[in-house]
C-alpha positions in Angstrom: -9.7 -3.2 50.4 -7.1 -5.5 50.3 -6.7 -8.3 47.4 -4.2 -11.0 47.9 -2.8 -12.3 44.4 0.0 -14.6 45.6 0.8 -17.5 43.2 -1.7 -16.2 40.4 0.7 -17.4 37.7 -0.2 -17.2 34.0 -2.7 -19.9 32.6 -2.1 -21.6 29.3 -3.5 -20.0 26.2 -3.0 -16.6 24.3 -0.1 -15.6 22.7 2.2 -12.6 22.9 0.4 -9.5 24.0 -2.6 -11.5 25.2 -4.4 -10.1 28.2 -5.0 -12.1 31.3 -7.4 -11.1 34.1 -5.6 -11.3 37.5 -8.1 -9.5 39.7 -11.3 -7.5 39.9 -13.2 -5.6 42.6 -16.4 -3.8 42.7 -17.0 -1.8 45.9 -20.1 -2.3 48.0 -19.3 0.4 50.4 -17.2 3.6 50.5 -13.4 2.5 50.4 -10.4 4.8 50.9 -7.7 2.2 49.6 -7.4 -0.5 47.1 -4.4 -2.9 47.4 -3.4 -5.5 44.8 -0.6 -7.6 46.6 1.4 -10.7 45.7 1.3 -9.9 41.9 2.8 -12.5 39.9 5.8 -12.0 38.0 4.8 -13.8 35.0 3.8 -11.0 32.7 5.5 -8.5 30.7 3.4 -5.6 31.6 0.3 -4.9 33.8 -2.9 -2.9 33.1 -5.3 -1.4 35.6 -8.9 -0.4 34.4 -11.4 1.3 36.4 -14.8 3.0 36.4 -15.1 5.0 39.8 -16.8 7.8 41.7 -15.6 9.8 44.7 -18.2 9.6 47.9 -17.5 13.3 48.8 -20.0 16.1 48.2 -17.6 18.0 46.1 -18.6 18.8 42.4 -15.1 18.7 40.8 -12.8 15.9 39.6 -10.7 14.1 42.3 -7.3 12.8 41.8 -6.3 9.3 42.1 -2.9 8.4 43.6 -0.6 5.4 42.8 2.0 3.8 44.9 4.1 0.8 43.7 6.2 -1.5 45.8 7.9 -4.8 46.6 6.4 -6.4 49.6 4.5 -3.2 50.4 3.7 0.3 48.8 6.9 2.7 48.7 5.8 5.8 50.6 9.0 7.6 50.0 9.6 10.6 47.8 10.4 8.4 44.8 7.9 9.2 42.0 7.5 11.8 39.4 4.4 12.4 37.1 3.3 14.5 34.2 -0.2 15.2 32.7 -2.0 17.0 29.9 -5.5 17.9 30.5 -8.2 18.9 27.8 -11.7 20.1 28.4 -12.9 21.0 25.1 -12.3 24.7 25.8 -8.8 24.8 27.4 -5.7 22.6 27.4 -3.3 22.7 30.3 -0.4 20.6 31.6 1.6 20.0 34.9 4.1 17.7 36.5 6.2 17.3 39.6 9.4 15.3 40.7 10.2 13.7 44.1 6.6 13.0 45.1 5.3 10.3 47.4 2.9 9.0 44.8 2.1 9.2 41.1 -0.9 11.6 40.7 -3.5 10.9 38.2 -5.5 14.1 38.0 -9.0 14.1 37.2 -9.2 10.3 37.4 -12.5 10.2 39.7 -15.7 12.3 39.6 -16.7 13.8 42.7 -20.1 12.5 44.5 -21.7 15.9 44.3 -21.4 16.1 40.6 -23.9 15.0 38.1 -25.7 11.9 39.5 -24.6 8.5 38.2 -21.6 9.8 36.3 -18.5 7.9 36.7 -14.9 8.5 35.5 -13.1 5.7 33.7 -9.5 5.2 33.1 -6.9 2.7 31.8 -3.2 2.7 33.3 -0.2 0.4 31.9 2.5 -0.5 34.3 5.5 -1.2 31.8 8.0 -3.9 32.6 6.9 -4.1 36.1 9.0 -7.2 36.9 12.2 -5.7 35.6 15.1 -5.3 38.3 17.3 -3.4 35.9 15.4 -0.3 35.3 12.8 2.1 37.0 9.1 1.4 36.6 7.1 3.7 34.4 3.1 4.1 33.9 1.1 5.7 31.3 -2.5 6.3 31.7 -5.6 7.8 30.0 -8.5 8.9 31.9 -11.7 11.1 32.2 -15.4 11.6 32.3 -18.1 13.5 30.5 -21.0 15.3 32.2 -23.3 15.7 29.2 -20.8 18.0 27.5 -18.8 19.2 30.3 -16.2 16.4 30.7 -12.4 16.4 30.8 -9.6 14.0 29.5 -6.2 13.4 30.9 -3.1 11.8 29.5 -0.5 11.0 32.1 2.8 9.3 32.6 4.7 8.4 35.9 7.7 7.1 37.2 8.7 5.1 40.3 12.4 5.6 40.9 13.2 1.9 41.8 14.7 -1.0 40.2 12.6 -3.3 42.4 10.1 -5.6 40.8 6.7 -4.4 41.3 4.5 -7.0 43.3 2.3 -4.5 45.1 0.0 -1.7 43.7 -2.0 0.8 46.1 -4.5 3.0 44.8 -5.9 5.8 47.0 -7.4 9.3 46.4 -8.0 12.8 47.4 -11.3 13.4 48.9 -13.5 10.9 51.1 -13.0 7.7 49.3 -14.2 5.6 46.4 -17.8 5.4 46.2 -19.9 2.1 46.1 -20.2 0.7 42.6 -16.6 1.8 41.7 -14.8 -1.1 40.0 -10.9 -1.8 39.5 -9.5 -4.6 37.3 -5.9 -5.6 37.1 -4.6 -7.6 33.8 -1.6 -9.1 33.1 -0.2 -8.6 29.7 2.0 -11.4 28.1 5.2 -10.9 26.5 6.9 -12.5 23.4 
C-alpha cells in the first residue's frame, strides 16, 4: 500500500503541540507494506498510530519493522533499537545496532491467536524535518488476550541527518490483515 502525501501542508488553527491528521488507511486485504511518502516538513514531530493484526496462522506476536528515508526508505544498516517487554509475569529487554530497520517487537498479533484481537501502538518520530541531527523514535505497543497480553516500550535511531519524508512499515510473517488501520499525524511546534 502506497500513500502519497505530497504538498500536505499544515492547515490553520491549533496551537503549539496540536495534532493534525495527515493520512489514514484501513486495509481491505492482506498487505505486506505500508508506505507514507511525500510527508510535509511543516511539523515539529510525527506520530504513527495503529491497530493491527497479522494474517499468518501463528499464535505469537509478530514484529513490525520501520524504515525512514528522504525520497525512499533507507535499506542500509543505519538503524539501532532497544525495547523493554512486560507480560505481567516476566520482564525482558533487548536491543541491536547496525540493523536494516527499527524493530518494534510484539507490535502485531498473529492471525492464529485469539480471534478478533488486534494489537495497538503509538510511535513518535522526533524532529523528523531536522537536517542537523539523527532521527529518533519512541513507541509504546501491546495487546491483551483476556489476561495473557504483553506491552513493549521501544526506542529507535536512524543514523542519518536527512529530513524524513518517507516512512515504510513492514512486518515479519505474512502481512497485515484486513481491518488493520494506520494513521499518521503531524505535531505542530512552538
